[in-house]
C-alpha positions, 0 to 999 in steps of 0.5 A: 944837638942839631945844627940849628942855624939863624936865618936873619938880617945881615947889616953891618950894625945890626945886632941880630937875636936868636932864641933870646940870645943877642948876637952881633951880624959878624959873630958867624955868617948867617943864612942871609948871606950865604943865600946871596953868595949862591943867588948873587943876580938876587942881591940888590933886587927891590924885592928878595933884598930890599923893600921900601918898608924892611931894607935887608930883609929877612922874608926870603925865609921868615914870615916875620921880615925881620927874622926869626919866629916861624920860617915859610915853606922855603926857610924850612927846607933850608933849615932842614937842610942844615945838618945834612951838607957841610956848608949852607951854600950846599944846603940851600943849593940841595933845594933849589928844584923843590917847590918849597911853597907848592905854587908850580914853581921850582925855588930856582926858578922862582928866585933866578928868572928874570925873564919870562914873567913880569913879576920874578924873581918871586918869593920862594916860600910865599903864596897867595894862601899864606902871605896873610902871615907875614909881619914888619913888611908893607904887604902890598910891596909883596903882593905882586912877588909872590907866584911867577905870572904875566909872562910874555910867554903864551905859547905852550910847550910842544910835546909827542908822545912816542910810546905807548902809543896804540895798539899792542899790550901790556900785563899789568905790573909790567914796566914799560917805557913812557917816552916822549918829547917836549920843548919850548923856548922857555925852557920845560919845567917839568913833565906830568903823566897820566893815564887814561882806561876809559878812552880819554873820558878821564884821565888820573896821574901816574907820575908828577913832576918828572924832569923832562929827560923823555923817558918814565919807567910806567908800572903798569896798574891793574886796570886791565881793559883796551882803552887805555891812554897815556897823556904827557903834560909839559910845563914850560918856565912861562907857565904854559902847559902843553899836552900830547896823548897816545895815537890810539888806545892799547890794552892792559892784561889783568893781574891772573885771578887768585880765588877771585878776580879783583882788580885795582877799580874794586879798591878805588876810595874817596878822599885824597888821591894818588899824586894828589897830596903833599910829597911828605917831609923826611922826618928823620930830618925834619920833624926831629930838628924841633921834636926830638933828642931834648926829653925822652920822657915827653918828646913826641919823636922818642915814643913815636919812633918806636911805636907801631904807628911809626913801624906799621909799614916795617911790620914783618906780620903786615908784610907776610899778610899783604902778601898772602893777601895779594895772591888771593885777591889781587889789588887789595894791597892798596887798601892795605897800604893807604893806613900802613904807608899813607906817604907811599901811597898818595906818592904813587908808590902803591901802584905796585899793591904788593908794596915792593915799590914802598922806600925808606921814607914810605916805611916811617909809616903814619908819620908826623907829617902826614898826620898833621896835614890831615884834614877832616873830611866833614867841614865843620864851620866855624870850628874847622880851620878855614884853609880846610874848605879849599883843600876839600873843595879840589877833591872829585869825592869827599869820604862819607865816613872815617874809615878805610885810609880814606884821608883827607891831606892838604898838599900845602905845607900847613902844619895843623894840631890841637893848640893855637899857641904853639911856639914853631919854627913852621907855619900852623894852624889849630885843628879841633880834628886833632883832638877828636877820636875821628881822626883816629877812625880813618884807619881803625874802622877797615871793611872789605870793599868787594862784599856789599850787605845782602838781605839780613844781618851779618850777611854780605855777599861779593859785589861786581868785580872790576868796578868800585864800591857801588855807594862807598858805604862803610855799613855796606861792605864786610867789616874787617876791623870795627875798633872806632865803631864800638867806641863810637857806641860806648860810655867813653864816646857819650859821656866820658868815663873816669879811668885815671889809670889811663889819663895820664896827667888829666886832673879829672881822670875822664878819658874819653877820645882815643887820644886820651888813652893811646896819647895820654896827657903828660907834662912837658914842652912838645918842641925844643924851641926856647919860649915853647910852652910847658903844658899839663895836656901834651899829648904823649906821641906813643900811640900806644896798643898792645903789640908787644911781639913785633918791636922784638924783631924788628930789628932782624929785619930793618936793623938800620932804619930802627932804634932797639932802645926806642922799640924796647920802650914801646914793648914795655909801654904796650904791656903795661898798656895791655896790664890796664886793659882788663880787671879780674875777680875771681870768688871761691864757692862750692858745688856739692863737696867740689870747691868752685871759683867764678872769674869775672873779667871786665873790659876796661878799654874803650872798645872790645876786649880785645879789638883790632885785627881778627887774626891770630889776636887773643886773650884767654883764661889760665886756671891751675889748681893745687892740692894741699902739696902743691901738685898740680891737679887741674888746668884749664888754658895750658899753654906750652911756650915751647910749641906755641899750642894753647890747648883747647880743653873743655873748660877753655875760655878764650876771648877772640873774634872768628871770621870765615868763609860761608858755604856758598862762597866757600865753594866757588871759590874752591876752598873750605867753608868754616872759619878761616884766616883768609881774611881778603875772602871772609863773608862772614863771622863764626863767633865773637865772644870779645867782650863788649865796651861799657855802656852799649847794647847789643842792637848798637853793636850789631849796628856798628857791624860787631855784634857778638855772635854765637855768645851773649852779653846782656845790654850794657854788661861790659865783663863776662864770669867763667864758672870753673868746677874743681878737683875735691882735693883742690887747695890753691887756685891760681888765676892769669888773663893772658893775651897774645898778640899773635898766634902758632896757627896764623903764623904757620898760615901765612908761611904756608900759604905764601907761594911768592916770597919769603915774607911767611917763611922769614916772619916764622923764623923770627917768630921761633926765634923771639920765642913764639910771641909768648903771652903777656899777663894782663891780670892774675889772682889766687885763692884758697878754696876748701869746702865748708865741712865739719872739722874734728874738733871745731867748726867748718872754716872757709877761708881764701886769699882772694887776690895777690898783693900788689894788683895794680887795680886793687891795694888791698887784699880781700880775706874771706873766712866762714864759721858754722857756729858763734866762736872767738875768730883770731886772725893774724899776720906774721912775717917770715921770721914769725912775727906777729905783724898785723891783728886783723880780727881777735873777737867773738864773732856771733854771726855764723856764715861768711865774713870778709875783711880787708888787709892793706898791707900796713902793720899795727902801728900803721906803717907800710910793711915791705915786700917779702914773704908773709903768713895769715893765720886763722883761729876758730874754736880748736881750728887752727890753720896758717897760710903763706902769701908775698907782699909786693910793693 
């Protein structure tokens, strides 16, 4: 357990309560005492120490000035540091240069300044925006001491940019030093650095809150041109700003073209921009304190940390893909990093679009503090938290759609979530956005902003390079992934679907949003706080998809950052999710003298099957037919695990999408037209036979840019039928639906196309060592097939075991037989010892033709029969046949 400590009142005879347990003040040295040990000048002040309405208060760290309950931002910073330092004093000193309440002043300055402002010291955890949450204090007594103000120093700092200061040029990717001087009698609080690429008409941040040490190593972005300026802005300790710009413009030489000459400007998208969002918490320190290590069955921490959402920036396949993409279309990685490392992106470390600047905290990927600061970009009066409006008002451009990583992130430390009644040590607000699929759409509709829609559906053409997309409209960009859009036109989005296998503990079994399936409801507590409610609708933070391969290789790449047990747990949940994603029916038949089967695959998901990234992800049907002696006489969809090769026989059915290059674009950039893995260059879709979700039409799928291509599904059909004609001597047929998360062809492409680093080779080596991403079984079935023909001494019989036992979707076995004339029919089940356990039929059947019945795995007494080998025997007239099957529970 973590070293949790109370932040409480000191008083000689005060009795303190921590998590419902009474403690005497002399039982331990509380945080308040440590605070004044560190800052003795703040003791005995009429603000931080004593107030008329609450002497010896706890308001430095708590919203409740009596102590306990939610910590304010400063109190949270203190709390999460306690485990990392041997003493409370050191934990407090460690955050003195933080700006916990994001008001522009460091904690140290707010606590200790007695010179520069009229109202200091001020509260390092309170601002005008969160003071409404305080209690047990007269608010008017503290309102004047929230943020430093009223300085007698009105003179700005004197700043001089030394370099770059005009003339000369830098290559994109260089790291020259930006140098400056900045001085002020009040002292310099911090320095911000900006660049302009339009001769000073506009500026964008390069670095924020830098120390005034006179130098900063600047990664030159791929924004080529001869109108670049640097601005250095210094803030003094009295809150005054002073700036200086380069005396003259200098030149940035763009990254050499790959197959196309794209730049950073092509990737400019709306929403929170670099350096505008929060400096995210290190969740390995902060979030785990309350949300982990108490119940691995339900806690958010354990499941998130093993998920691919929590490892999206560590994913070796992503890193290999990113390298090739950067080679082919410079700076495109900025769009990728938006979703794979949103923290690294908004803190400016995606300016190097290769991802090489991302650090260990950035590799926490889609992490707690990011998601729970997300703001709905479409403000809904009376529904959205009122605090969202100010965040949206601060943006230059608000996103038009939930897509492309165009997120809005609150820079203030206010957590958002689905509940209004949480018991939390941090400030929070209920956010309906966190219950809606729209949140997930932020990263699960992905487009290439370099392409614009052409004159006809499915036609896309390159736009003007070195410029943002002309309108930012999702439907006017080339679609890479459309998972969210596919859901939006399904029955799941419009009315919900009864699917209890996905619904977790939802009583009605109805699933509608992404969260219903991918964060299914469970029963438990969301944190370890005493008094936290036990919920029946607690979202399990497993964020589960179908990636069962990457968890096996992550420990090889990041051994100090991942937990193999958490990853393996996630892998098993991914396989379980895949086994819920489809159902299958196999129906035997006859064509002439040949037995046949019809395989019906039903999409049980809320999007296409499969969905997500198109490269390498596939599902296929494997059919094996055996003769009476169990010799394999036919196979479609054969896969060799030793080579990773899927045999493309004439009967093979694979569900996948194949984007590619049109002839016009391919010839223009020197590549071969047709299907391709060059995903950042692809401008067309050659085929897409993935099974639609239930409830949508072909027109709707086309409208959301995910049409069926070179295949056909009738409107509203969310299943697909495939017929197989088998050899005449076929007796038993095994049918398996396989899923594979990546293929030999794609992994080899990433290896062979990489001319920059070893990421492709490293991935390939891990792929081989792990077993070549061996496919997993989604669902399987087997049937006995014999054509209905005359049998000497008796009628023709057609009998079949339609599905094995058990089946996760149907817990019964259907047996079909046919008779050519009225006969007495006996159908009995025997165990492996030959004992009769169930009589299904023992009567004269008058109607010739096909008959079917169901066995539920129970014996004649109604008892559940145990796992084991069983036989069913069918007799009609003089015909007698027995077949083996396996019952498993």
